[in-house]
N, C-alpha and C positions, 0 to 999 in steps of 0.2 A: 414447444419448448420456449421458456421465458427466462430471461436473465435479469436479476435485480440485486445490486450491491454484491457482486461476485457470486451470488447464489443462483443456480440454474434449476428451474423446476420443469421436470418432464410432464407432458400431458399424460392422461391416463392410458392412451393407446401406446405411447412410447414406453411408459412404465411397464405395461403388460408385456410388451415385446421383450424388454430386458429380462423380466422374470422367466419368460418362456425359454429364452436362450440358455438359462441356467437350470432348465429341467423342472421348473415349478409350474404345475398345471394352472392354466388360466381359462376363464370362460371364453367361449368363441365370440369374437368381436369383429366388426367391420367399420372402418372409418368412412363417413359420408359427409358431403358438403351441401347437399340440398335434398329436397323431398324425393326426387327421382332415384338418387343414389341410395337413400335410406330405404325406400321401398324395395329396390333390388336386393339390398342386403337382407332385409327382413324375409323376403321370399326365399333367399338362399339359406338363411339360418333356420327358417321356419318359425311361424308364430307359435306361442306368444314371445314377444321380445321386450327388452328395456331400451329406452332411448335416454342418452345422457349428453349434456353439454360437454364438449371436450376442449378444454383450454387450460394451459398452465396458470392462467390468471385467476381461475376459479378453483380454489382448493377445497371448498366445502360445498359441493354441488347440491346435496340434499337440502341443506339449510337454506340455500339460495334459490331453491325451486328449479334446479337444473336436472332433475331426474324424474322420468315418468316410467312407471313399472307396469308389467303385465298388459302390454299392448297386444290385443288379440286380432286386429284386422287393419286393413289399409286406411279405413276412415279414421279410426282412432290414432293411427300413426300420423296421418296428415294433420290432425288437430294438435298432436304433441309437437310436431316439427314447427308448426306455426307459433305455438306458445313459447317454445324455447328460443326461437329466433327473435321473437319480439322482446322477450325478457332480457336477452343478452345482445341486443342490437348494437350497443356501444362497446362490446368486448369482442375482439377477434376470436372466433371459435369455429369448431367443426362439430359434427354430430357423431356420437359413438353409438352404434347399434349392436346390442348384445343379446345373445340367446339368454332367455330367462333361466337363471339357475334354479334348480329344484330345491325345495326346502331341505335343510339339514341342520347340523349343529354348527353355529357360527363362532369362529375364533377370531382373535386379532393376532397377527404375527407381524414382525417388523424388525428393524435394526436401526441403529444410529451410530454416529461417531461421537463418543464421549470425549470432551476436550482434554481430559487427563489420561485416560486409559485406552483410547482408540475405539475400535469397532466392538459393539455389543449387539446381542440378538435378544428379542423379546417374544413372549407368547402369553396370551391371556384369553379369558372367556369373553365372548362377544354377544351380539344379539340382545335378546330380552334380558339376559342375565348380567349384562355389563354393569348396570346400576346396582344390582344386588351384591355382586362379588367385589367390584371395583379393585380388581387384582390382576397383576401381571407378574411374570417371573423373568428375570434378566440374567444372562450369562455372557461371558466374554466370547467373542467370535474368533475363530470358527468353533462350532460344536459338532460332535458326531451324533448319530441317531440315538445311541444309548444315553448321552447327556440330555438330549431333547426329551426323552422319556422321563428322565429324572425331573426335568423342569415341569413337565405336565403333571406329574404326581404331586408336586408342591402346590398346585392350584386347588383352592377350596372346592371348585366345581369339578374336580377330576372324576368323581363318582358319576357325574352326568355323562361324561365321555365314555365311561365303561358300560353305559346302558342303564336306563331307569324306567320303571313302570312298563315293563315288557318291551322297551325300545332296544334296538340292536346297538352294540358298541360301535364307535367310529372306527375307521380303518387307521389304526395307529401307525402302521407301516407307511401309509401315504402322508400322514401328518408329519411324522418325524423326518421323512425324506425331504419334504418341502422346507421345513424349518432349517434343517441342516444345510440344504442347498442355499437358502437365503443367507445363512451365516457365512458361508464360503464366499458368496457374492460380495457382501459388504466388507469382508476381511481382505478381499483381493483388490478392492477399488478404494484407495485412500481418498478419492474425490467424492465419495458418497457421504453426504451429510445425514440423510434420513431416508428410510424406506418404511412405508406404512401400508400394510395390506389388511383392509378392513371393509367387508368381511372376508375371511377365508373359511369356506364352508366344508365341513368334514361329513362324510357319509360312511355307511358300512362298507361300501365298495370303492371308496376313493376320496378325493378332496379336490377343491378348485378355488383359485383366487378370483374374486369378483371385482374388486376395486383396489387400485394401487397408486400410491403417491410416492414419487421419488424426487428428492432434492439433492443437488450436487454443490460442492464447494471445494475449490482447489486448495483452500487453506484450512482444511478441516483439522489436520493434525500437525503438530510441530515436529520438525525433523529431530532424530535422535542426536544427542550430544556426542561428540567424539569421546570414546572411553579413555579415561585418564589412568595413569599408573597407580595401582592400589598401594604400592610401597610409599606413596606420598601421605597415606593416612597414619601410618605407624608413628611418626614423630609426635602426633598429638597425644599419644598415650605413653610413649617411651622416649622422651627427649633426654639427651645427656646434659643439656643446659637450656635454661629458659631466661628470657629478659622480660621484666615487667615494665612496659612503657606506660608511665603514669603512676609509678610507685610513689607512695606518699608517707610522710611521717605522722599524719593525722590518723589515729586509731579508728575513726569512723568512716574513713574513705576506702573505697574498694581496692585501691592500689596498695593500701596497707594490709587490709584483710587477706588479700591473696598471698602476700609475702608470709604472713603469720600462718596461713593454712599450709603452705609448702614446708615451712620449717617445722610445724607441729606434726605434719604427716611423715616427716623424715625423708623428704625428697632426696634421692640418691645422686642427683647431678648438681651442677653449678647454677646458682641463682644470681641474676644481675639486675638490681633496681635501676630504672632509668628515670631521672628527674632533672629538670633544667638547672637546679641549684648545684647538683653534683655532690651533695653532702651525704654522709653515711646514713643509712636507714636500717633500723633493727639489727645493727651490728654488721651490716653488709656494705661494702664499698658501693657508692652510687655513681652513675655516669650521666653526663648531660645529654648525650645522644647514644643510641645503640651502636653507632659506628665507632664510638670511642672505646667500646669494650675490647680489652686486649686479648681475647680468646674467641674461638668459634662459638656461635649461638645457634642452637637447633630450632628454637621456636620462640615467638614473641607473643606475650599477652598484652593487648592494647586496651588501656583503660583511660582514654583521654577524650576531650570534647571533639565533636564532629569536624569542626573547621580546621583542625590540625592533623586529621587522619591522613590526608594525601601526603603530607610531608613525612609523616612517620613511615608510611609504606615505602616511600622513596628511600628513606634512610635504611630500612630493612633490606631493600633490594641491594643497596650499595654494600651492606654487610654480608650479603649472601645468605640471608635467612629465607627459607623456602616454605615456612609454616607459620601462620598467624591466626590467633584467636582474637576476633574483633568484638569486644564487649559493647562498644559504642552503639547506641540506638538512634532512631530518628531517620531511618531509611525507608524501606518498603513498609515498615510497621506504622508509618504515619501518612501514607497516601502516595499519589502518583508522582509528585515532585521528589519525595524521598526515594521512590523506586528508581527514578532516573539517576539520582545521585549514587544509589547503590550500584547500578549498572556501570557507572563510570569507574568507581573504585575497584569493582571486581575485574573490569577490563584492565585497569592499571596493574592489578596484582597478577593476572594471568600473563600479561605481556612480560612481566618480570620473572615468570616461573614460580609464583607464590600461590600456595593453596590457602584459602581463607575459611575458617569456621565462623559463621556469623553473616552479617553483623547481628547485634542484639543477642550475643551468645556469652554465657559465662563459662564456656569451655568444658574441660574434661576432668574426670577422676580416674585414677588407677591406683588403688590402695597398695598393690604389691610393690610399687616403686615410689610411693609417696607423692604421686602427681595429683594436685588438688588446686584448680584455678578458680574455685568458687569465690564470689564476692560476699559470701555469708560465712561466718565463722563455723568451722567444722571440727568435730572430734575425729580421731583416727577411726577408720571403718575396717571391719574384719574382711580380709580378702576372701573371695569365693568364686562361684561360677556364673553368677547372673550379671549380664551386661544390659544396659538400658540406653536406648536412643530416645531423647526427649526434645520435643519442639517447645520446651519451656524450661526456664531456669530453676523451677521448683524441684527438679530431680537432682540438682547439684546444691540445693539449699535446704528447704524444709524437709523434703522426703529423705535427703541424704542424712540429715540430722536424726530423723526418725529411725532409719535403718541402722545407723551407728548405735542408737540407744536400745532399740528392741531386738535387733539382730534376727529378723525373720529369715534372712539368708545372707551369705557373703557376697560382696560385689567384685566383679572382675573389672568392669569398665563402665563409665557413664559419659555420654556426650550430649551436651545441650546445644542444639544446632541453630537456634534462633531463626533468622530470616532465610537461611539456606541460600545465600547469594552465590556460593560456590559449592562447598561440601554439603551433600544432601543425604537423605535417609538411605538411598540406594548405595551410595559410596560406603557408608558406615555398615550397612547390613552385609554387604559383600565382604568387607574386612572382618567383621565379627564372626561370620559364618566359617571363616578359615582360621580363626584365632583359637589356639589350643586351650587357652585359659578359660575361654567362654564356653559354657555348656548349655545355658539357657538365655534367650534373648527376649527383652521386652521393648516395645516401641510405643511412645505416645506421639501421635501425629495429628496435626491440624489440617494438613493437606499433603498432597504428593506431587512432586515434580517428576518429569520424565516417567510418566505412568507405565509405558510399555516396558521400559528398562526395569522398573520396580517389579513388575509382574515376573519377569524372567529371573531376577536375582532372588526374589522372595521364594519362588518355586525351588530354586537350587538350595537356598538356605534351609527351608523347612524339611528337605530330605536329609539334612545332616543333624539338625537340632531343633527343639521346639521354639517357635517365635510367637509370643503373645502380643497382640496389638490393641491399643485403645485409641480410637480415632474420634476426635471432636468434630463439631459442625454437623451433627445428625439432623438438626432442625434448621429451618430458615433463619431463625434468630441466632442459632449457634454458628451457622456459616458466616453471618455478618460479623459476629464477634471474632471469629477466626481471622477474617480479613483485616480487622482493626488491630489485631494483636501482632501478627508477623507479616501481614500483606500476602498471606497464602490464599490459594483457591481451595476451598474445602472439597469441592467436587461432589458428585452424586453419591448419596449414601447407599442406595441400592446397588449401584455399580461397585462400590467398594466391598459390599457384602459378597458380590460375585467374585471379586478378586480374591477374597479370603477363601472362598470355597475352592477356587481353581488352584491356588498356590499352597494351601495347607496352613495359612496363617490362622491362629486361634484368636478370634475377636471377642473382646469384652467391652462393656459400656461404661464402667466407672472405675475409679482408682481402687476401691475396695476389692472388686473382682480382679483387677489387674495384679495387685500384689498377692492376693490369695492364690491365683493361678501360677504366678512365678514361683512362689514358695513350694507348691506341690510339684511342679516340674523339676525344681532344683533338688529336692530332697528324696523323691520317690522314684521307684522303677516304673516304667510305662506299663499300664495294666494290659492283661491278656484277654480281658472280657469286661462286660459292663454290669456284672452281677456283684452286688454288695451285701455283706452281712452287717447288721447293725445291732449294737447293744447300748442300752441307755438306762441311767439310774432313774429317769423320770418318764412317765407315760407321755408327757408332752413332747419329749425328744423323739419318741417312737412315731407319734402322729406327724410331727414336723418332717421327719426323715421320709416317711411314706409319701407325703404330699410333694416334697422336693424331688424325690426319686421319679415319681410319675411325671412331673413337669419337665425334667431334664433327660428322660429316657433311660433311667437307671433301673435295672431289674433287681428286686429283692427276692431271691430264690427261696422256695419253701424248704423247711428243715427236713432232712432225711430221717428215717427211723433210727439209724445209728446215732446221729447227732442228738436226737431227742432223748435217747437212752442215756447218753453221756451227760446231757444237761440235767437229767434227773438226779444226779449226784449232788447238785447244789440248789436246784429249784424245788420248792415244795410241791407236793402232788396236786394241790388245789389251784396252783397258779397256771393261767393259760400261757402256753409257750409257743410263740411264732416269731418269724423274722419281720420286723425288728423285735428284739427281746427286751422287755421291761424287767430289769434285774433287781429292782428294789427289794422284792420279797427274799431273794437269795442273799442280798447284803444284810438284811435284818438277821438272818440265821447264821451266816458264815463270815460276815465282815466284808468290807469293800474290796480289800486286796484279793482274798481267796476267790470271792464270787466273780469279780470282773476278770481275773486272770484265767479262771477255768472256762468261763463262757467265751472269752476271746479265743482261747485255744480250740474249743469245740467248733466255733465258726470258721476259724482259719483252716482247720483240718478238713472241712467239708469241701470236696473237690470242685463243686460248681459255685463256690464263693471266690470271686476274683479280687475282692478288696474288703477292707474292714473299716467301720466307723464306730468309735467309742465316744459316747456322750456322757459327761459328768454334770452333776450339780455341785458346785464348789461350796464346801462346808467342812467343818472339822471331821465329820464322820466319813468323808470320801477321800481324805488325804492319805497317801500311802507312798512307799518307795516305788516309783513308776518303773524303774529299771528292773527291780526284783520281780515285779508283777508281770512284766510283758517281754523283757529282753529275749528270753529263750524262745518264746513262741514266735516272735517276729523274725528271729534269726533262722528258724526252721523253714520259713516261707519267704525267702528273699525276693520272689517275683510278685508278691501280693502287696500292693500299696496299702498303708494304714493311715487313717486320718483320725485326729482327736478333736472333739469340740466340747463346749461347756456352757453352762448357764450361771450367771451371777458370780459371787465370790468377792473376797477382799483383794486388794492389790497384792498382798503377800501370797494368797492362794492362787491367783492368776499367774503370778511369776513362777510359783512352784510347778504348776502343770505345764507351762510353756517350757521351762528349763528342763523338766524331767523328760518330756517327749522330744525336745530338741536333741538331747543326748542320744536318743534312739533313732534320730533322723526322721522323726514324724512331725509334720506340720500340725499346728494347733489353731482352731478357729473359734470365735466367740459364739457361733451358732451352728447347728448341724446343717442348716440350709447352705451356708457358705462353704462348708466342707464338701457337700454333695455337688454344688456347682463346680468347684475346683476339680473334683473327680470327673465330672462330665466333660470338662475341657480336655482332660487327659485321655478320656475315651475317644473323643473326637479326633485327637491327634494320633492315637494308636490306630484308628481306622484309616486315617490318611497314610500312615506308614505301612499299612498292611499287616500290622501285628494282630489286630482284630479284623476279621472278615466282615465286610459290609453286608 
């Protein structure tokens, strides 16, 4: 055992002993300190044996020449002992004598303490295939045997484990039991920083760990924060009164824009501008200090320079304000010194019983009560069921303006949380999971704090309503950009993937997919299967849909004889008819409305079609009254989600198709690929909820 900078490394013998205590099979080994003891051990174990240097200071024994394999007699053993002792004369060490493990299929198994989410477990292909596959699968620890089997199936080399070229399959029961036991070990020991078992050899009749590295660190995970009262979140969305500290008469300044937004949105409470001059602003009485306001204040929006923020917090505390949105930046978003200053003001606020959203936050939107603290001019937004948690102000500025204009869905609430000095994504997710107005949740995250709490809250939230998450910092460069934006730790992307699988979070990788998926969840019923019927004006749409369906695991079921007979009423006899259906020949004979209406009805009526996609080419010949064409058919199948997509078109034609399908509660996408991707995310969530059997 060796300790260095609070990290303790167990030698291989100690590591193997720990694994054995948890029921993980290890190769028979004996610790020796000289040739005589090594010979006695070899005679006891039986030749051939392996001899290894045993020292916590030697982590990579093979690369450093500290391993001699397949020693068959005492003469070879004597030579091996002499060579190792000479090579590591300056390093305190012992000699590990091991029974040579017979050849088998080599795996890598292990676990580590993720700095954000805590213990995770890993499995991968080892041996000669390591460089070929370069792949491991990670999940949150602990995992049961069934989950381990799912992990193994994700490996590209899984078919090798099943047996290849007349080879017998490995003993999956032994492998899954060992990985599950390892996961329980690392989950039960918060001091374990890393366990690396390489190789772990699997056989048809069992499995055995040959080499183990275990490192300990008492400071591996941060303690959980004391849970705060969730009722403290509500004032950020439902205040009865708000003070704008830093209100301005200049139309270009944030303190003026916020006031205009609140007035334009029809804020239902009282608004108090705070400005040292104390003069009227936008027709509202202004006060020099918030403590001068002659009525109670629920929340303060702080839009002032950093050097006067502490005084403003003190004034808010004196007024009895318990909720503050801190727009001011220059804290953890600019580096270590700013992070220290942020810690001071958050501590000041907590001591006074104040919750802070921010710093570096432009606050919240709640269209139903006219709450709009954005520093960018906004038009009124249609209320709805989508709530968004964003670690960027763009969701209360540029994207909010886009939502107000294009209306892909209505908004329940938006929170731009900035640096997350106090209120974080877990606080808001827990609140929105219990919010009756919110039916669908979207999250843009650059990092996660309180990772273990986040997993628990996300698991509970996803059992109630769909949560779509877009997380930045997937690449090393992206992670560096995250740190410079809000001072967040992006965290391991593969671990975050595991978090999503475990909790039911629906992960997407770009803003296009984010809004596409939110729109689908908000407007459509959850699918009861992954089978889709597709009709398209153009053959290109059929090909694109087929490729996208295969990519995302969507099944395009064959048309039944009954469906084919009914389709013959509009499709010419010479036209090939299959799913997807190219309906241009039917449109030429019967017109766009009759052809597409009848074909959609036939597909929806087929029992093994769980969803429908209609693809248009926008042109005068395809324009129709969408409600007249499809409303009755969609109404007869309320449990089958319908997607619309299109190619091309003028601005007027695009507006017509969006508005027409929006009236029927159908999301509309610029390409069939985007529609099918959104459907696949719904299928994934339906499987998580048990609506679709896995």
